[in-house]
Legacy VTK file of the C-alpha trace (Angstrom):
# vtk DataFile Version 3.0
C-alpha trace
ASCII
DATASET POLYDATA
POINTS 380 float
-8.901 219.160 -40.765
-12.188 220.581 -41.871
-13.867 218.635 -44.723
-17.026 220.817 -44.716
-17.504 223.094 -47.843
-20.270 225.795 -47.577
-22.916 225.721 -50.346
-22.225 229.478 -51.038
-18.486 228.986 -51.663
-19.255 226.069 -53.943
-21.790 228.044 -56.031
-19.338 230.795 -56.396
-16.559 228.496 -57.793
-19.089 227.056 -60.187
-20.154 230.483 -61.445
-16.731 231.637 -61.935
-16.070 228.686 -64.048
-19.413 229.041 -65.979
-20.827 225.856 -64.774
-23.774 227.159 -62.642
-26.488 224.923 -64.134
-24.463 221.716 -63.338
-23.710 223.051 -59.814
-27.475 223.015 -59.123
-27.648 219.265 -59.477
-24.421 218.603 -57.345
-25.026 217.945 -53.871
-22.139 219.322 -51.761
-20.028 216.787 -49.800
-21.076 216.263 -46.312
-19.073 216.289 -43.280
-17.990 213.174 -41.777
-20.120 211.940 -39.020
-17.540 212.660 -36.325
-17.726 216.293 -37.187
-21.523 216.539 -36.960
-22.222 215.897 -40.648
-25.670 216.074 -42.209
-28.371 213.471 -41.804
-28.369 212.678 -45.549
-24.917 211.300 -45.204
-25.845 209.118 -42.350
-29.001 207.900 -44.087
-27.033 206.726 -47.165
-24.391 204.926 -45.081
-26.989 203.076 -43.160
-28.968 202.312 -46.290
-25.846 200.707 -47.797
-25.157 198.845 -44.734
-28.773 197.350 -44.802
-28.880 196.331 -48.234
-25.304 194.767 -48.573
-25.951 192.283 -45.774
-25.040 188.797 -46.835
-25.809 186.283 -43.825
-28.130 183.371 -44.313
-31.203 183.027 -42.574
-32.046 179.932 -40.421
-34.250 178.480 -43.095
-31.794 178.886 -45.817
-29.056 177.347 -43.652
-31.229 174.306 -43.019
-31.938 173.885 -46.609
-28.194 174.028 -47.492
-27.478 171.492 -44.737
-30.228 169.085 -46.067
-29.002 169.343 -49.700
-25.440 168.620 -48.517
-26.630 165.723 -46.463
-28.539 164.362 -49.490
-25.432 164.592 -51.909
-23.296 162.731 -49.232
-25.995 160.045 -48.731
-26.167 159.464 -52.675
-22.201 159.639 -52.947
-21.376 157.409 -49.940
-22.405 154.091 -51.424
-20.681 154.756 -54.593
-17.452 155.609 -52.635
-17.882 152.561 -50.393
-18.532 150.349 -53.384
-15.502 151.419 -55.226
-13.308 150.934 -52.107
-14.650 147.367 -51.704
-13.917 146.778 -55.473
-10.309 147.823 -54.836
-10.074 145.644 -51.762
-11.520 142.592 -53.546
-8.922 143.338 -56.298
-6.009 143.352 -53.712
-7.326 140.162 -52.254
-7.408 138.536 -55.598
-3.806 139.703 -56.291
-2.854 138.119 -53.081
-4.196 134.677 -54.001
-2.601 134.855 -57.333
0.688 135.529 -55.536
0.197 132.560 -53.329
-0.663 130.558 -56.601
2.567 131.467 -58.267
4.486 130.652 -55.083
2.831 127.164 -54.944
4.014 126.353 -58.375
7.575 127.807 -57.697
7.753 125.448 -54.599
6.752 122.532 -56.726
9.245 123.257 -59.227
12.019 123.757 -56.529
11.046 120.829 -54.223
9.170 118.668 -56.556
5.945 118.388 -54.388
3.328 120.932 -53.062
4.033 121.962 -49.315
2.142 119.884 -46.732
-1.052 121.100 -45.101
1.044 121.201 -41.852
3.834 119.062 -40.428
3.567 116.876 -37.348
5.025 113.869 -35.721
1.936 112.191 -35.975
2.229 110.064 -39.034
-0.704 107.927 -38.825
-3.139 108.834 -41.666
-6.296 107.741 -39.755
-5.289 109.514 -36.611
-7.340 112.554 -35.544
-5.606 115.923 -34.797
-6.173 115.598 -31.064
-3.317 113.220 -31.067
-1.027 115.708 -32.897
2.529 116.243 -31.145
3.824 119.155 -33.311
5.570 121.249 -34.514
2.724 122.210 -36.689
4.136 124.517 -39.225
1.698 124.991 -42.068
1.741 125.203 -45.843
1.835 129.060 -45.953
5.012 129.230 -43.808
6.810 127.068 -46.399
5.948 129.643 -49.029
7.523 132.415 -47.468
10.901 132.243 -49.765
8.812 132.346 -52.779
6.757 135.428 -51.574
9.840 137.649 -50.892
9.397 136.879 -47.270
12.663 135.005 -47.006
13.836 137.159 -43.895
10.813 135.882 -41.983
11.323 132.326 -43.039
14.920 132.528 -41.768
13.736 133.593 -38.320
11.661 130.201 -38.023
12.974 127.191 -36.111
10.876 124.557 -37.822
11.981 121.836 -35.348
10.029 123.681 -32.441
6.388 124.378 -32.252
4.426 127.311 -33.572
4.214 130.245 -31.276
6.598 128.879 -28.537
10.073 129.153 -27.580
12.327 130.839 -29.997
9.268 131.063 -32.442
7.338 133.218 -30.146
8.105 136.594 -31.840
8.081 135.385 -35.546
4.854 133.503 -35.052
3.134 136.858 -34.449
4.446 138.673 -37.628
1.716 140.054 -39.543
2.129 139.454 -43.529
-0.022 141.475 -45.830
0.271 138.946 -48.539
-1.812 136.619 -46.126
-4.385 139.303 -45.344
-7.397 140.226 -47.178
-7.872 144.117 -46.894
-11.790 143.613 -46.517
-11.177 142.055 -43.128
-10.333 144.924 -40.538
-9.602 142.297 -37.824
-5.990 141.592 -38.563
-4.431 141.594 -34.922
-2.559 138.465 -33.552
-5.047 136.186 -31.615
-4.593 133.889 -28.579
-4.901 130.087 -29.002
-6.365 128.346 -26.015
-5.838 124.588 -25.193
-8.320 121.901 -24.723
-9.031 122.813 -20.998
-10.054 126.405 -22.222
-7.997 128.025 -19.351
-4.549 128.328 -20.748
-3.177 130.339 -23.752
-0.673 128.102 -25.587
0.480 130.674 -28.129
-0.343 134.048 -29.696
-0.193 133.951 -33.565
-0.573 136.134 -36.549
-3.794 136.517 -38.200
-4.221 135.385 -41.945
-7.222 135.058 -44.229
-6.113 132.151 -46.537
-6.649 128.454 -45.670
-5.805 125.320 -47.692
-8.468 123.155 -48.988
-8.440 119.818 -47.193
-11.228 118.148 -49.331
-14.907 117.541 -48.761
-14.756 115.672 -45.388
-14.562 117.542 -42.180
-10.910 118.360 -41.403
-10.911 116.640 -38.022
-11.697 113.374 -39.724
-9.479 114.012 -42.809
-6.533 115.578 -41.096
-4.337 112.766 -42.132
-5.660 112.182 -45.553
-7.265 108.695 -44.810
-10.831 109.897 -44.103
-13.159 107.392 -42.564
-16.504 108.761 -43.043
-16.907 110.226 -39.597
-17.252 113.648 -40.971
-19.119 112.953 -44.059
-21.376 115.872 -43.456
-21.764 116.639 -47.334
-23.315 114.928 -50.208
-22.485 111.354 -51.182
-18.705 111.259 -52.257
-15.434 109.356 -52.078
-13.220 109.048 -49.007
-9.406 108.796 -48.856
-7.573 109.805 -52.038
-11.135 110.454 -53.868
-12.043 112.928 -51.152
-8.751 114.683 -50.447
-7.984 118.138 -50.971
-4.300 119.274 -51.813
-3.625 119.947 -48.033
-3.626 117.831 -45.050
-1.236 116.828 -42.204
2.182 115.818 -43.938
0.668 115.719 -47.399
3.114 115.568 -50.311
1.004 115.860 -53.434
2.449 116.637 -57.098
0.780 117.954 -59.978
0.378 114.511 -61.259
-1.677 113.695 -58.325
-4.215 116.256 -59.347
-6.080 113.919 -61.571
-9.208 116.013 -61.618
-7.173 118.966 -63.399
-5.598 121.906 -61.953
-8.201 124.239 -63.467
-10.945 122.496 -61.813
-9.533 121.967 -58.307
-9.506 124.555 -55.374
-6.195 124.806 -53.634
-6.744 127.755 -51.365
-9.704 129.917 -50.098
-10.645 132.739 -47.923
-11.577 132.742 -44.390
-12.751 135.951 -42.493
-12.081 136.621 -38.969
-15.834 137.094 -38.084
-16.266 133.354 -38.956
-13.233 131.864 -37.153
-9.619 132.473 -36.760
-6.878 131.426 -39.050
-3.258 132.063 -39.353
-0.391 131.764 -41.966
1.886 130.034 -39.223
0.266 126.635 -38.715
-1.640 124.210 -36.425
-0.741 125.249 -33.002
-0.204 121.829 -31.294
-2.993 121.098 -28.527
-4.819 124.303 -29.555
-8.371 124.916 -30.592
-10.070 126.751 -33.369
-13.298 128.602 -32.115
-16.358 129.224 -34.407
-17.214 132.951 -33.765
-20.452 132.808 -35.650
-21.883 130.495 -33.184
-22.624 133.568 -31.247
-19.515 135.119 -29.938
-17.372 138.204 -30.668
-14.176 137.519 -32.711
-11.064 136.867 -30.268
-13.090 136.564 -27.108
-11.749 134.659 -24.492
-13.529 131.212 -23.303
-16.015 130.156 -22.344
-18.787 130.735 -24.771
-20.727 129.392 -27.845
-17.823 129.784 -29.823
-15.809 127.366 -27.799
-18.704 124.961 -27.447
-18.434 124.612 -31.378
-14.561 124.564 -31.575
-12.450 122.485 -33.672
-8.885 121.302 -33.122
-5.799 123.382 -34.386
-5.830 121.848 -37.951
-8.806 124.204 -38.578
-6.366 127.109 -38.207
-4.751 126.365 -41.510
-7.242 124.031 -43.313
-10.909 124.106 -44.343
-13.224 121.835 -46.159
-16.248 122.463 -48.615
-19.006 120.305 -49.577
-22.685 120.374 -50.720
-23.793 121.575 -47.259
-20.889 123.908 -46.371
-21.130 126.361 -49.210
-19.091 129.657 -49.463
-20.246 132.193 -47.077
-23.393 130.417 -46.461
-25.580 131.238 -43.404
-26.097 127.651 -42.461
-24.387 125.625 -41.080
-22.495 128.359 -39.214
-21.130 126.372 -36.489
-18.092 124.695 -38.246
-15.003 126.710 -38.005
-13.326 124.875 -40.753
-15.085 126.204 -43.737
-14.568 129.076 -46.283
-16.098 132.518 -45.663
-15.449 136.246 -46.602
-16.461 139.683 -45.809
-16.686 140.666 -49.575
-20.039 141.848 -50.817
-21.953 139.221 -53.042
-22.300 136.435 -50.370
-19.073 134.348 -51.321
-15.410 134.168 -51.200
-12.362 134.260 -53.431
-10.723 130.710 -54.387
-7.470 129.938 -55.917
-7.440 127.109 -58.364
-4.570 124.853 -59.317
-3.945 126.676 -62.565
-3.422 129.867 -60.745
-6.500 131.459 -61.583
-8.777 133.131 -58.835
-12.605 133.061 -59.028
-15.251 134.438 -56.705
-17.610 131.441 -55.837
-20.983 132.579 -54.191
-23.338 130.417 -52.062
-25.573 129.896 -54.907
-23.137 127.574 -56.557
-24.322 124.120 -57.328
-23.645 121.975 -54.311
-22.519 119.017 -56.281
-20.138 121.127 -58.227
-18.723 122.813 -55.288
-18.043 119.586 -53.446
-16.284 118.176 -56.628
-13.894 121.024 -56.964
-12.734 120.670 -53.418
-11.102 117.295 -54.357
-8.095 116.520 -56.243
-8.818 112.971 -57.418
-12.630 112.230 -57.043
-13.092 111.697 -60.784
-16.485 113.378 -60.603
-18.337 114.789 -63.650
-19.496 118.258 -62.773
-22.347 118.328 -65.351
-20.585 120.953 -67.374
-20.775 123.551 -64.472
LINES 1 381
380 0 1 2 3 4 5 6 7 8 9 10 11 12 13 14 15 16 17 18 19 20 21 22 23 24 25 26 27 28 29 30 31 32 33 34 35 36 37 38 39 40 41 42 43 44 45 46 47 48 49 50 51 52 53 54 55 56 57 58 59 60 61 62 63 64 65 66 67 68 69 70 71 72 73 74 75 76 77 78 79 80 81 82 83 84 85 86 87 88 89 90 91 92 93 94 95 96 97 98 99 100 101 102 103 104 105 106 107 108 109 110 111 112 113 114 115 116 117 118 119 120 121 122 123 124 125 126 127 128 129 130 131 132 133 134 135 136 137 138 139 140 141 142 143 144 145 146 147 148 149 150 151 152 153 154 155 156 157 158 159 160 161 162 163 164 165 166 167 168 169 170 171 172 173 174 175 176 177 178 179 180 181 182 183 184 185 186 187 188 189 190 191 192 193 194 195 196 197 198 199 200 201 202 203 204 205 206 207 208 209 210 211 212 213 214 215 216 217 218 219 220 221 222 223 224 225 226 227 228 229 230 231 232 233 234 235 236 237 238 239 240 241 242 243 244 245 246 247 248 249 250 251 252 253 254 255 256 257 258 259 260 261 262 263 264 265 266 267 268 269 270 271 272 273 274 275 276 277 278 279 280 281 282 283 284 285 286 287 288 289 290 291 292 293 294 295 296 297 298 299 300 301 302 303 304 305 306 307 308 309 310 311 312 313 314 315 316 317 318 319 320 321 322 323 324 325 326 327 328 329 330 331 332 333 334 335 336 337 338 339 340 341 342 343 344 345 346 347 348 349 350 351 352 353 354 355 356 357 358 359 360 361 362 363 364 365 366 367 368 369 370 371 372 373 374 375 376 377 378 379
């Protein structure tokens, strides 16, 4: 098909229609380039191509990338803060559920659950003499936390993590896990020779308050002053927390008042391991913050500063072991968390949950870790 039209024919058509003047101002269509059209057509096509280009120059691209990076840098801390706030809220909710379960257990059984159960019934005996089975306070709360199916799998006459309890002891339970702690896998518990794994148990982030004296010396509730590493305070009943080996406290025993007594607190996996299951008989609880990565096998500084298995489910607090404090860091049986703000969440006897920081008054902190010390907290 021929698309070219001669100028003479175009003018003739215009004169015939009486529009000669307008025809002078009209350029005739040019032939397509594949038929050897005029150069004017080609120039116009090239011109349109040149001025319609929309690609970025290198400088423009770098500027855009820099702006995007700046916006992401400004936005990321806000996103992280929002996520941490949500995680802390979930942690608080976990502790509130635990508090409700404790009250329901008390209503049903007439007492709060024991810190852990053991055939060693001598109150003054240290936990290196425990004989098992070792099931802890959190395991007895399972029916009151909608975990009856897990509870029914436990053979409480056998030890934690062994024989028929091997599988159930590794069951992770979100109600006992703080979402701010990313290390939630089950961990191995070594014996005192540091050569044999006794059991592998599920990780948990909440431990019962044993009082103000070190858990090793107050495992049975008697206390003899051997672990009195805090401020001056009472021993025995005056220094006990709600939980120790074979404890059987009631609300009436909490003479310091439920609203002023810590029942349960947090412990993060970067400080030392803890579990909802119980005190693994003959096992050890290493102190990761002594200078070893969590869940590392022995030997190492964490095992040089180890505690016995009571520390897997219990913790103590006093004037020199404040929440999430940097020092001393070698005691595994203390409270710690990964939350921002340098502190930890604590469940009190009245069911309230409060975030206590390492700046808390040392006397006040030690006082609220006991149930019957009779201390006056100076209004704090």
